[in-house]
FIKOLZA-1660 file (N, C-alpha, C; in steps of 0.1 Angstrom, whole numbers, plus 5000, padded with zeros to 4 digits):
% residues 168
   i   px   py   pz ch aa at
   1 4352 4942 3014  A  M  N
   1 4343 4952 3026  A  M CA
   1 4333 4961 3014  A  M  C
   2 4325 4962 3023  A  E  N
   2 4308 4969 3017  A  E CA
   2 4312 4981 3019  A  E  C
   3 4301 4989 3006  A  M  N
   3 4300 5007 3007  A  M CA
   3 4296 5008 3019  A  M  C
   4 4290 5003 3033  A  A  N
   4 4284 5009 3044  A  A CA
   4 4292 5011 3050  A  A  C
   5 4300 4997 3051  A  S  N
   5 4312 4997 3061  A  S CA
   5 4320 5009 3060  A  S  C
   6 4320 5009 3050  A  L  N
   6 4337 5022 3040  A  L CA
   6 4331 5035 3042  A  L  C
   7 4318 5035 3049  A  L  N
   7 4314 5049 3044  A  L CA
   7 4308 5050 3064  A  L  C
   8 4306 5045 3071  A  Q  N
   8 4308 5042 3086  A  Q CA
   8 4324 5050 3088  A  Q  C
   9 4333 5036 3084  A  R  N
   9 4343 5041 3089  A  R CA
   9 4353 5057 3086  A  R  C
  10 4350 5058 3073  A  I  N
  10 4350 5074 3065  A  I CA
  10 4347 5082 3082  A  I  C
  11 4332 5081 3079  A  E  N
  11 4331 5090 3091  A  E CA
  11 4330 5093 3102  A  E  C
  12 4336 5077 3108  A  A  N
  12 4341 5081 3125  A  A CA
  12 4354 5081 3122  A  A  C
  13 4362 5083 3111  A  S  N
  13 4377 5088 3116  A  S CA
  13 4375 5103 3115  A  S  C
  14 4362 5108 3104  A  W  N
  14 4363 5126 3106  A  W CA
  14 4355 5129 3115  A  W  C
  15 4342 5127 3125  A  V  N
  15 4344 5124 3140  A  V CA
  15 4350 5125 3148  A  V  C
  16 4361 5117 3149  A  S  N
  16 4375 5115 3157  A  S CA
  16 4379 5130 3151  A  S  C
  17 4381 5133 3144  A  L  N
  17 4391 5146 3139  A  L CA
  17 4385 5157 3145  A  L  C
  18 4376 5153 3142  A  D  N
  18 4362 5172 3145  A  D CA
  18 4362 5174 3163  A  D  C
  19 4367 5157 3172  A  E  N
  19 4359 5158 3183  A  E CA
  19 4383 5165 3193  A  E  C
  20 4392 5162 3184  A  L  N
  20 4402 5161 3183  A  L CA
  20 4407 5181 3186  A  L  C
  21 4397 5186 3173  A  T  N
  21 4405 5196 3171  A  T CA
  21 4395 5209 3179  A  T  C
  22 4380 5198 3181  A  A  N
  22 4373 5211 3183  A  A CA
  22 4377 5214 3203  A  A  C
  23 4387 5207 3210  A  E  N
  23 4391 5209 3217  A  E CA
  23 4402 5223 3214  A  E  C
  24 4407 5224 3212  A  L  N
  24 4412 5230 3205  A  L CA
  24 4411 5244 3205  A  L  C
  25 4422 5255 3216  A  S  N
  25 4421 5271 3210  A  S CA
  25 4432 5272 3202  A  S  C
  26 4423 5283 3186  A  R  N
  26 4429 5290 3181  A  R CA
  26 4447 5288 3176  A  R  C
  27 4454 5293 3187  A  P  N
  27 4461 5295 3193  A  P CA
  27 4472 5278 3187  A  P  C
  28 4466 5266 3196  A  Q  N
  28 4465 5258 3190  A  Q CA
  28 4459 5253 3176  A  Q  C
  29 4452 5255 3174  A  L  N
  29 4454 5249 3159  A  L CA
  29 4463 5261 3149  A  L  C
  30 4466 5276 3150  A  T  N
  30 4479 5282 3144  A  T CA
  30 4494 5281 3143  A  T  C
  31 4495 5274 3155  A  T  N
  31 4509 5280 3161  A  T CA
  31 4513 5257 3154  A  T  C
  32 4528 5269 3148  A  A  N
  32 4533 5250 3139  A  A CA
  32 4548 5246 3154  A  A  C
  33 4545 5231 3145  A  G  N
  33 4552 5226 3154  A  G CA
  33 4567 5231 3151  A  G  C
  34 4579 5220 3158  A  P  N
  34 4589 5222 3158  A  P CA
  34 4597 5213 3138  A  P  C
  35 4584 5204 3132  A  D  N
  35 4584 5203 3114  A  D CA
  35 4579 5214 3110  A  D  C
  36 4573 5225 3117  A  G  N
  36 4565 5239 3109  A  G CA
  36 4551 5234 3105  A  G  C
  37 4549 5224 3107  A  W  N
  37 4538 5220 3106  A  W CA
  37 4522 5223 3114  A  W  C
  38 4510 5237 3114  A  S  N
  38 4504 5234 3126  A  S CA
  38 4492 5221 3124  A  S  C
  39 4487 5219 3131  A  V  N
  39 4468 5218 3128  A  V CA
  39 4460 5216 3123  A  V  C
  40 4459 5234 3123  A  K  N
  40 4457 5236 3107  A  K CA
  40 4462 5233 3091  A  K  C
  41 4473 5233 3091  A  D  N
  41 4481 5221 3081  A  D CA
  41 4480 5215 3080  A  D  C
  42 4474 5206 3090  A  H  N
  42 4472 5195 3085  A  H CA
  42 4457 5190 3080  A  H  C
  43 4452 5199 3085  A  L  N
  43 4439 5202 3082  A  L CA
  43 4435 5201 3067  A  L  C
  44 4446 5214 3064  A  A  N
  44 4444 5215 3051  A  A CA
  44 4451 5204 3041  A  A  C
  45 4459 5201 3048  A  H  N
  45 4463 5186 3037  A  H CA
  45 4458 5178 3040  A  H  C
  46 4445 5173 3047  A  L  N
  46 4434 5161 3045  A  L CA
  46 4424 5167 3035  A  L  C
  47 4426 5175 3033  A  A  N
  47 4416 5183 3025  A  A CA
  47 4418 5182 3012  A  A  C
  48 4430 5183 3007  A  A  N
  48 4434 5187 2997  A  A CA
  48 4440 5170 2991  A  A  C
  49 4444 5161 2996  A  W  N
  49 4438 5151 2994  A  W CA
  49 4425 5145 2994  A  W  C
  50 4413 5153 3003  A  N  N
  50 4403 5144 2995  A  N CA
  50 4400 5148 2983  A  N  C
  51 4400 5161 2979  A  L  N
  51 4397 5165 2969  A  L CA
  51 4412 5155 2954  A  L  C
  52 4416 5153 2962  A  S  N
  52 4422 5142 2949  A  S CA
  52 4420 5129 2948  A  S  C
  53 4409 5121 2958  A  L  N
  53 4402 5111 2959  A  L CA
  53 4391 5113 2951  A  L  C
  54 4383 5124 2947  A  V  N
  54 4372 5126 2944  A  V CA
  54 4375 5129 2926  A  V  C
  55 4390 5135 2920  A  A  N
  55 4391 5136 2910  A  A CA
  55 4395 5119 2906  A  A  C
  56 4405 5112 2912  A  L  N
  56 4403 5095 2909  A  L CA
  56 4390 5091 2913  A  L  C
  57 4384 5088 2919  A  L  N
  57 4365 5084 2912  A  L CA
  57 4366 5091 2905  A  L  C
  58 4364 5102 2899  A  E  N
  58 4350 5107 2886  A  E CA
  58 4367 5106 2873  A  E  C
  59 4375 5102 2878  A  G  N
  59 4382 5100 2860  A  G CA
  59 4390 5113 2861  A  G  C
  60 4393 5122 2865  A  R  N
  60 4401 5134 2866  A  R CA
  60 4410 5133 2871  A  R  C
  61 4422 5143 2865  A  D  N
  61 4434 5144 2867  A  D CA
  61 4437 5143 2881  A  D  C
  62 4438 5138 2884  A  R  N
  62 4445 5140 2904  A  R CA
  62 4452 5148 2903  A  R  C
  63 4462 5152 2896  A  D  N
  63 4478 5159 2902  A  D CA
  63 4470 5174 2899  A  D  C
  64 4463 5177 2885  A  A  N
  64 4456 5188 2885  A  A CA
  64 4443 5189 2896  A  A  C
  65 4441 5182 2903  A  A  N
  65 4432 5184 2919  A  A CA
  65 4435 5193 2928  A  A  C
  66 4452 5183 2930  A  L  N
  66 4457 5189 2934  A  L CA
  66 4467 5198 2933  A  L  C
  67 4468 5204 2922  A  G  N
  67 4473 5216 2917  A  G CA
  67 4490 5220 2917  A  G  C
  68 4494 5204 2918  A  V  N
  68 4509 5203 2912  A  V CA
  68 4510 5190 2906  A  V  C
  69 4516 5203 2895  A  W  N
  69 4515 5198 2877  A  W CA
  69 4532 5193 2874  A  W  C
  70 4535 5201 2887  A  E  N
  70 4550 5200 2890  A  E CA
  70 4554 5187 2888  A  E  C
  71 4554 5182 2898  A  V  N
  71 4553 5165 2903  A  V CA
  71 4541 5157 2903  A  V  C
  72 4543 5139 2896  A  P  N
  72 4529 5131 2898  A  P CA
  72 4530 5132 2911  A  P  C
  73 4510 5125 2917  A  A  N
  73 4505 5124 2935  A  A CA
  73 4515 5111 2931  A  A  C
  74 4525 5108 2927  A  A  N
  74 4527 5095 2932  A  A CA
  74 4541 5103 2939  A  A  C
  75 4543 5109 2939  A  E  N
  75 4554 5112 2944  A  E CA
  75 4555 5115 2957  A  E  C
  76 4544 5116 2965  A  V  N
  76 4538 5116 2975  A  V CA
  76 4547 5129 2988  A  V  C
  77 4560 5123 2991  A  D  N
  77 4567 5136 2998  A  D CA
  77 4569 5151 2993  A  D  C
  78 4569 5148 2979  A  V  N
  78 4571 5160 2971  A  V CA
  78 4560 5166 2971  A  V  C
  79 4549 5163 2970  A  V  N
  79 4540 5161 2969  A  V CA
  79 4530 5173 2980  A  V  C
  80 4532 5165 2990  A  N  N
  80 4533 5170 3007  A  N CA
  80 4538 5184 3005  A  N  C
  81 4552 5182 3002  A  G  N
  81 4558 5196 3003  A  G CA
  81 4550 5209 2998  A  G  C
  82 4549 5203 2989  A  L  N
  82 4540 5219 2976  A  L CA
  82 4530 5220 2979  A  L  C
  83 4516 5209 2989  A  L  N
  83 4509 5219 2991  A  L CA
  83 4508 5221 3008  A  L  C
  84 4517 5221 3015  A  H  N
  84 4522 5225 3030  A  H CA
  84 4522 5237 3026  A  H  C
  85 4534 5241 3014  A  R  N
  85 4537 5255 3012  A  R CA
  85 4523 5264 3006  A  R  C
  86 4514 5258 2994  A  R  N
  86 4504 5261 2993  A  R CA
  86 4496 5271 3002  A  R  C
  87 4492 5262 3013  A  Y  N
  87 4486 5263 3020  A  Y CA
  87 4486 5272 3034  A  Y  C
  88 4501 5272 3033  A  L  N
  88 4504 5279 3042  A  L CA
  88 4499 5294 3049  A  L  C
  89 4493 5299 3039  A  D  N
  89 4486 5309 3042  A  D CA
  89 4473 5306 3044  A  D  C
  90 4467 5307 3043  A  L  N
  90 4454 5296 3045  A  L CA
  90 4452 5304 3063  A  L  C
  91 4439 5315 3062  A  V  N
  91 4429 5317 3078  A  V CA
  91 4423 5298 3078  A  V  C
  92 4423 5302 3095  A  L  N
  92 4418 5287 3095  A  L CA
  92 4404 5290 3097  A  L  C
  93 4393 5297 3089  A  D  N
  93 4382 5294 3082  A  D CA
  93 4384 5288 3072  A  D  C
  94 4397 5298 3068  A  E  N
  94 4390 5295 3051  A  E CA
  94 4394 5276 3050  A  E  C
  95 4405 5270 3058  A  V  N
  95 4411 5254 3060  A  V CA
  95 4399 5249 3065  A  V  C
  96 4386 5255 3076  A  E  N
  96 4380 5250 3078  A  E CA
  96 4365 5247 3072  A  E  C
  97 4365 5253 3064  A  A  N
  97 4356 5255 3046  A  A CA
  97 4361 5246 3035  A  A  C
  98 4371 5245 3032  A  L  N
  98 4381 5233 3027  A  L CA
  98 4377 5217 3034  A  L  C
  99 4379 5221 3043  A  Q  N
  99 4374 5208 3051  A  Q CA
  99 4362 5202 3046  A  Q  C
 100 4351 5207 3052  A  V  N
 100 4339 5207 3053  A  V CA
 100 4335 5203 3033  A  V  C
 101 4336 5212 3031  A  G  N
 101 4335 5209 3015  A  G CA
 101 4342 5201 3007  A  G  C
 102 4354 5197 3006  A  S  N
 102 4358 5187 3004  A  S CA
 102 4352 5172 3015  A  S  C
 103 4345 5169 3022  A  R  N
 103 4347 5159 3030  A  R CA
 103 4328 5153 3018  A  R  C
 104 4321 5169 3019  A  Q  N
 104 4311 5169 3013  A  Q CA
 104 4316 5160 2992  A  Q  C
 105 4322 5163 2990  A  M  N
 105 4328 5160 2976  A  M CA
 105 4332 5146 2978  A  M  C
 106 4339 5140 2988  A  V  N
 106 4341 5128 2987  A  V CA
 106 4329 5120 2992  A  V  C
 107 4319 5123 2998  A  R  N
 107 4304 5118 3000  A  R CA
 107 4299 5120 2991  A  R  C
 108 4297 5126 2982  A  E  N
 108 4291 5127 2970  A  E CA
 108 4295 5116 2953  A  E  C
 109 4310 5110 2962  A  A  N
 109 4318 5104 2950  A  A CA
 109 4314 5095 2953  A  A  C
 110 4317 5089 2965  A  L  N
 110 4309 5073 2970  A  L CA
 110 4299 5073 2967  A  L  C
 111 4289 5080 2968  A  A  N
 111 4273 5080 2964  A  A CA
 111 4270 5071 2956  A  A  C
 112 4280 5077 2946  A  G  N
 112 4281 5069 2929  A  G CA
 112 4285 5055 2929  A  G  C
 113 4292 5050 2938  A  L  N
 113 4297 5037 2939  A  L CA
 113 4287 5026 2945  A  L  C
 114 4292 5010 2939  A  N  N
 114 4283 5004 2947  A  N CA
 114 4297 4997 2951  A  N  C
 115 4295 4985 2958  A  D  N
 115 4300 4974 2967  A  D CA
 115 4309 4969 2955  A  D  C
 116 4304 4960 2941  A  Q  N
 116 4318 4957 2925  A  Q CA
 116 4328 4974 2927  A  Q  C
 117 4322 4988 2928  A  D  N
 117 4333 4992 2918  A  D CA
 117 4346 4992 2935  A  D  C
 118 4346 4990 2944  A  L  N
 118 4351 4992 2951  A  L CA
 118 4366 4980 2953  A  L  C
 119 4360 4973 2946  A  A  N
 119 4367 4957 2940  A  A CA
 119 4379 4963 2921  A  A  C
 120 4369 4970 2917  A  R  N
 120 4375 4980 2907  A  R CA
 120 4389 4981 2907  A  R  C
 121 4404 4980 2896  A  P  N
 121 4416 4982 2897  A  P CA
 121 4416 4996 2897  A  P  C
 122 4419 5007 2900  A  Y  N
 122 4424 5023 2898  A  Y CA
 122 4425 5021 2887  A  Y  C
 123 4432 5014 2878  A  N  N
 123 4435 5019 2866  A  N CA
 123 4420 5019 2864  A  N  C
 124 4411 5011 2864  A  S  N
 124 4397 5016 2850  A  S CA
 124 4394 5029 2861  A  S  C
 125 4392 5030 2869  A  F  N
 125 4390 5050 2869  A  F CA
 125 4401 5063 2864  A  F  C
 126 4415 5055 2863  A  Q  N
 126 4423 5067 2862  A  Q CA
 126 4428 5060 2843  A  Q  C
 127 4421 5059 2834  A  P  N
 127 4424 5052 2822  A  P CA
 127 4435 5055 2813  A  P  C
 128 4435 5074 2820  A  D  N
 128 4447 5079 2814  A  D CA
 128 4456 5082 2820  A  D  C
 129 4452 5082 2835  A  H  N
 129 4468 5081 2847  A  H CA
 129 4469 5071 2850  A  H  C
 130 4472 5056 2847  A  P  N
 130 4475 5050 2846  A  P CA
 130 4488 5043 2858  A  P  C
 131 4488 5040 2870  A  L  N
 131 4498 5041 2879  A  L CA
 131 4504 5022 2875  A  L  C
 132 4515 5023 2879  A  P  N
 132 4515 5008 2877  A  P CA
 132 4516 4995 2884  A  P  C
 133 4513 4996 2899  A  N  N
 133 4503 4997 2908  A  N CA
 133 4485 4996 2911  A  N  C
 134 4488 5001 2898  A  G  N
 134 4465 5006 2897  A  G CA
 134 4459 4989 2892  A  G  C
 135 4464 4982 2888  A  G  N
 135 4453 4973 2889  A  G CA
 135 4450 4964 2903  A  G  C
 136 4457 4971 2916  A  E  N
 136 4448 4966 2927  A  E CA
 136 4436 4975 2926  A  E  C
 137 4424 4970 2942  A  P  N
 137 4414 4977 2938  A  P CA
 137 4418 4990 2942  A  P  C
 138 4412 5000 2940  A  V  N
 138 4404 5017 2944  A  V CA
 138 4401 5014 2959  A  V  C
 139 4394 5007 2964  A  L  N
 139 4393 5008 2975  A  L CA
 139 4405 5012 2987  A  L  C
 140 4418 5006 2985  A  G  N
 140 4429 5007 2986  A  G CA
 140 4435 5025 2988  A  G  C
 141 4425 5032 2980  A  W  N
 141 4430 5046 2977  A  W CA
 141 4419 5049 2984  A  W  C
 142 4405 5044 2982  A  I  N
 142 4398 5055 2993  A  I CA
 142 4404 5054 3001  A  I  C
 143 4407 5044 3014  A  T  N
 143 4407 5041 3026  A  T CA
 143 4426 5049 3026  A  T  C
 144 4431 5050 3021  A  G  N
 144 4439 5055 3022  A  G CA
 144 4445 5068 3024  A  G  C
 145 4435 5074 3015  A  N  N
 145 4429 5090 3013  A  N CA
 145 4417 5095 3027  A  N  C
 146 4408 5087 3032  A  T  N
 146 4405 5087 3042  A  T CA
 146 4405 5089 3053  A  T  C
 147 4398 5079 3057  A  D  N
 147 4393 5065 3072  A  D CA
 147 4416 5065 3074  A  D  C
 148 4421 5060 3071  A  D  N
 148 4435 5055 3078  A  D CA
 148 4447 5069 3073  A  D  C
 149 4442 5080 3064  A  H  N
 149 4452 5090 3063  A  H CA
 149 4446 5099 3078  A  H  C
 150 4438 5099 3080  A  V  N
 150 4430 5106 3090  A  V CA
 150 4438 5103 3098  A  V  C
 151 4439 5084 3106  A  E  N
 151 4438 5083 3115  A  E CA
 151 4451 5091 3117  A  E  C
 152 4461 5087 3104  A  E  N
 152 4475 5089 3110  A  E CA
 152 4478 5104 3115  A  E  C
 153 4469 5112 3105  A  H  N
 153 4469 5126 3111  A  H CA
 153 4468 5132 3128  A  H  C
 154 4456 5121 3135  A  I  N
 154 4449 5121 3142  A  I CA
 154 4468 5115 3155  A  I  C
 155 4470 5112 3148  A  G  N
 155 4485 5111 3152  A  G CA
 155 4494 5120 3154  A  G  C
 156 4492 5127 3145  A  Y  N
 156 4507 5134 3144  A  Y CA
 156 4499 5151 3154  A  Y  C
 157 4488 5151 3150  A  I  N
 157 4478 5165 3154  A  I CA
 157 4483 5160 3172  A  I  C
 158 4482 5144 3178  A  R  N
 158 4482 5144 3186  A  R CA
 158 4496 5147 3202  A  R  C
 159 4505 5141 3191  A  E  N
 159 4524 5149 3186  A  E CA
 159 4518 5162 3191  A  E  C
 160 4518 5168 3177  A  L  N
 160 4519 5186 3179  A  L CA
 160 4514 5187 3196  A  L  C
 161 4500 5190 3203  A  I  N
 161 4495 5189 3209  A  I CA
 161 4501 5188 3225  A  I  C
 162 4509 5178 3222  A  G  N
 162 4515 5170 3234  A  G CA
 162 4524 5173 3235  A  G  C
 163 4534 5179 3222  A  A  N
 163 4547 5188 3224  A  A CA
 163 4546 5205 3233  A  A  C
 164 4532 5204 3225  A  A  N
 164 4530 5225 3232  A  A CA
 164 4528 5219 3246  A  A  C
 165 4519 5214 3247  A  R  N
 165 4516 5214 3261  A  R CA
 165 4532 5214 3276  A  R  C
 166 4540 5199 3262  A  G  N
 166 4559 5200 3272  A  G CA
 166 4564 5215 3274  A  G  C
 167 4562 5222 3263  A  S  N
 167 4570 5232 3266  A  S CA
 167 4567 5247 3271  A  S  C
 168 4549 5246 3271  A  A  N
 168 4546 5256 3281  A  A CA
 168 4550 5257 3297  A  A  C
% end
């Protein structure tokens, strides 16, 4: 994949998410569903993983970027639970600011890369925190933390909205 194509995919996913959430009222954004997650929580979650991606690309400690020193970022389900609890008390405006800021940080981190960098292994970006599967191209982590991740959460948000409409 070329950088230009990657950037278009990422921006398109963010536009899709923004269009979906722009239609929602404040109660729809902040009311938790049966699993305890609100739309606001999904947005905070995505922003947190954006920060992790920036740390990855900048060679910084991803666990520190996530603020989850208790467990490594590789233990995704545990980390997600910790992140959910950490961001639960943020108000909607704070989450929206976190979204905007984290996206800008992703843009800036990606601006420093070229097409060849996308094929570099994860471990070349994280030599102090290598992963067993870190020989794979970093592109997978980039898409996994941006457009693929956003599309996954768009699905969760649509389910949440549908469940709320069904119970109203």
